[in-house]
N, C-alpha and C positions, 0 to 999 in steps of 0.2 A: 895638317897638310894631308897625312895620312887619311883622317876622317874624310876630309873633301873628296879625296880620290876615291874612297870607298864608297861614299854616298852617290858620286858620279857613276861609278862602275854599276852600283846596283840600279840607278836610274835607267842607264842605256841597257842593261839586261831585262829590267821589267818592261821596257819598251819593246824589246825583241821577242820576248816570250810570254808577256802578259803576266797580269797580277794573280789571276785565280784559275789559270790553266793547270790541268793535271799534268803530273811528270811526263806521260807519253807525249801530250800536246806540246810540252815545253821543249821535248827534245826534238819533235819533229820540226817547230817553228824554228829552234836554233839551226837545225840542219838544213832546211831551207835557206835562212839568211846567210849561213856561212857557205852554202854552195853556190849562192849567187856570187859572194865575193872571191871565192876560188876560181869560178870561171872568168870573172874579171880580171884577176890577177893573172891567170893563164895567159889570157888572151894579150895582156901588156906584156908578160915576159917573153912570149913567142915573138911578139913584134919587135921589142926591144933586141933580140938575139937572133932574129930572123930564121927561128926554127921550123916555122910552118908557113904555109901560104896566107896571103890575106883573106882569102875566102873562108879558112879554118877559123882564123882570128875573128873575123864577123860573125860566124857561126856561133863562137863563144859568147859574144857581146849579145847575139840575139838570146842565145840560152840562159846569159845571165838576167835580162830582162824578163823573159818569160817566168823564171824562178822568183824574182823579186814581186812579180805579180801574183804569183801563187802564195808566196808568203802573206802579201797582203790581205787575200782572199781568206787564207786561213786564221792570220791574226785578228783580222777585224769584222769577218763576215761569219764565223764558225764553221768555215769549209775544210777542216783540217783533215778528216779522212777521204773526202774526195782529191783534194789536192796532193795527197800522198800518193794516191793511185795513179794521179795523172803524172806525177814526178817520177815514178817507178817507170811509167811506159816511155816517155819522154828519154829519160836516161839509158834505159836498157836498149831500146829499139832505134834511138836517133842518136844522141849525142855521144855515147860511148864508141858505137861503131864507127861514126864520122871520126872521132877522136884517134881510132886505131888506124883508119886510113891515111890521115893527114898527118899523124905525130908518131911516124917510124914504127907503126904495128908492133911486133913482140920485142924489138929493142926500145920501144918507149915505155911510158908510165901507166898505158892504158888498163894493164891487168890490175894495177894498184887501185885505181878507181872503180874497177869493176867489184873488186873485193870490198870496199867501202860501201858502195852503194847497195850491195847484198847485205851487209850488216845493217844498214838503215832500213831496208824493206823488211828483213826479219823482224825488228824491233815496231814498226810503225802498221804492217798490213795486219788485217784481222787474223785471228788464228783458224778460221775455217772458211770455207768459201772458196770458189773457183779462181777469184782474183790472186788470192794468196798463192795458190799452186801455180798459176800462169806465170806469176813474177819469179818466183823461186826457180821454177824450170828454165825460163828465160836466162837466169843469172848462171845457171848450169851449161845450158846449151850454147848461148850465143858467144862467149869467150872461145869455145870449141870449135865452132863454125868460122869464126874470124881467124884462129889458128889454121885451121884447114885451108880457107881461102887464101891466105898468105903464103902458106907453103906451095899451093898450085900455081900461083900468080904471084911470085915475089916482085915483079917489076911494076906492081900496083903501089907499093909502098917505097916512099923516097927515103933513102938511107940519111943518117946524120952526116953532115958535111965533116963534121970533125969531132974527135972524142970529148973535146973540151966542152963542146955544145952538148952532147949527150950527157955528161957528167953533170953539168950544171941542171939540165932537165930533169933528170932522174932524183937528183938531190932536193932540189925546189919541190918537186912532185911528191917525194917521200914526206918532206916536212908538211907540206898542204893535207896530205891524207893522215899524218899523226895528229894534226888539228882537228881535221873530220873525226877521227877514231876518240878523240878526248871528248868531242861533243858528244858522239854516240854512247861511249860508255859511261861518262858523266850522266847522262839522262837515265841510263839503265839503272846505275846506282841509286839514283834519287827515286827511281820506281821501286826498287828493292828494299829501300829503307823505308819508304812509305808504306808498303805492303806489311814489312816487319813490324812497323809500328801499329798498323790496323790489326794484324792478327794478335799482336801483343794485347791490344785493348780488348778485342773480341774474346780472347782466352780469359781476359780478367773478367769480362761480363758473364762469361759462362760459367767460372768458377764462383762467383757472386752468386748467380741464378741457382747452381747446384747445392749451395748452401741454404737456400731459401725455401720456405713452403709456398707453393705457387697460388695459393690461396689468401694467405694472410701476409705474406712477407717477412713473417718470423723466422728464425733459424729452424730448418727441419730437425727430425730426429736425430739423425747422424752428426750434424754441424753441432746441436746442442749438447750431445754427449762428448763430442771432442772438445767442446769448451770446459766441460766438467774435468775432462783428462787433463786438460792443459792447467787446470789450477792445483792438481794434486800436489806440487813441490810447495806451493804456498801453504796449503793446509798443513803438509808435514813440519813447516816452521811454526805451525801454531796460528797462523792469520785466521780469523773467524769468515765462516760461509755457511750460508743456510741455503737448503733447497726448497722451494715451495711448487707443490704440484696442484693443479687446478682442473677439475672437472665439472663441465656444464651440467646443471641437473635437469632430469626428464627431457634430454635433448632427442631422443628418438620419439618422444610424444610430440614435440615440435614438429619434428620432420613429417610425421605421420599425419598431423592435424593440419598443417598450414603450409606443407610442401617443402621440397628440397631447396628451392630458391631462397625461402625465408630463412631456412636453416643456413644456409651459406651466409645470408646477411647477420644473422646473429654471431656466426663463428667470425666474420670479420670485424664486426662491432667490437666484440669482445676482444679479439687480438689487438684492435687499435688502442683501446683503452688500457689493456695490458702492457704494450709498448710504451705508450705515454709514462705510465705509472714507473715502469721498469727504469726507462731514461732518467727519470727525474731522481730515483734512488741509487743509481749507478750500477743498476744490475742488468742481466741478459734473459731475455725473453725467449722461448722457443715453443713450437707446436709439436707435441711427441706423437701426436695421431688422433684422428677423428675429432672428438671435442674436449681433448686433453691437452693441458699446456703447463709449462713449466717456467720457473723464473730462478735463476741463481743470484744470489744477494750476498755481498760482503759485509754481512752485518751479525748482530747477535739475535736470539729467538725473539726477545720484545720488539726490535725493530721490524722484524719481519712480520709478526703480528700487526704492527701498526700498518705496514704496506698491505697486508690482506684487508684490513679495515678500509683504507683509503680506496682500495680496488673495487669493494663492495659499494662504496659511497657514490664513486663515479658509475658504476653498473644501474645503481637507482637513479641516479640524476639523468642518466641517458636512457630513460623508458623507451622501449621499442613499442611498436604497433600492438603487440599480443602481451605486452607486459616487461617489466624488467628482467634483465639477465640475473639467473641465479646460480650458483656454483658451490661445490664443497672443495675444500682444501685439505692437503696433508702437508705437514712441515717436519722438517729434520734438519739438525744442525751436522755439518761435517765432524768426523772425528780422524785425528792424525792417523796415519797408518791404514785407515779402512779402505776399501776397494769401492769403485763406482757402483758397481751391482748390488753390492751389501748398503751402501747409501741410498741408491734409489729403492731398494726394497723396503728399507724402514720407512721412507716416504710415502711409498704405495700402502704399506699396512696403516699408516696414519690417515690416508685418504679414504681408505675402506672403512676407518672407524667413523669417520665424519659422515659418510653415506648410511652407515648402518644406523647410526644415531639418528637419523631423519633427513639428512642432506642440508644444504645451505647453511653450513657452519665450517670452522676449521677445526683441525686436530693434530697434535703433534704425536710423535711416537713413544714420548716419556711424559706428557701432561694430560691433564683432563680435557673433554671437549667443550669446546665455547659455542653454545646455542646461538641461534640469530631468529628466535621465535617471531621476532616482530617485524621481519620484512613482509613486504606484500607478496602474494603469491601470483604466478604466472597465469595469465588468463589466455 
């Protein structure tokens, strides 16, 4: 039973405000719909208790009909902003002044309705432009003018015939204004929640982008070193880690000979192959600057050497327009208690050894260099 009631409520609510409307449009549509109901309820209530003249009740019924038409145009024809503007004008300069004159002026509930209408206008009117300034100025000036008018001509306002009628009118009007206020505040709360979710999503995206290299999509220098730092507790417990540094061979020659766009293509291609190989091995890859890359592997030296060989095979198989990508590598295992700068220094020393020995080869900080003289040269 509760489920059926909930589904029925959701169906009616979606009929009123739509499925794909923004939070602002939903608040506007809900306000229009309930404003029409409030006008209708006020006319019936005033008529039943004979609180106001039949002409005023007729004006309320006309107002309700116009607002329902506005809701229809905003809901089904996408004219939410235009209808918000016309509703503010109609409420500010026609309905509420008439309600003031025919519904006991300052003794009646009109000031409460002015306040709710102003809260609505603040939410739906554009944040810049003359329309917003005009409407907000009107909600400040119009009640003051009506108060001055009533003070100068009190005989224009018909008083309540009895205190019971005044109490009922003010009590019901208060409840209606609370209902309107709930609609307005709920709409603003949904907007705030939606904006918070959007801000959190953008913040997460920015945080991710701040960690990635813009050209390759790999971790940038800072993010990769943060990854190294985060593994120090595991290293202290004896878990094996290996750091592999790769530097593209003769990259300046490629840039100078074939142009920087081709150089960027080489970097992106190598980064893609490096990411693929690292993900398969459960490692983390990053671009440490220029044509230099690094991989953190949770393996021993022999598995890291196999990783290097696999990467070279991929580079050879994905031969580019001007030859296969060739690179030199330096390798070093983590040592418990060693600092990150000391570890990377040993890796860099191994990389320099590989370059000094002729490039296109792997070296470690504590073993001999492994030549790869049978690989094709870059053309």
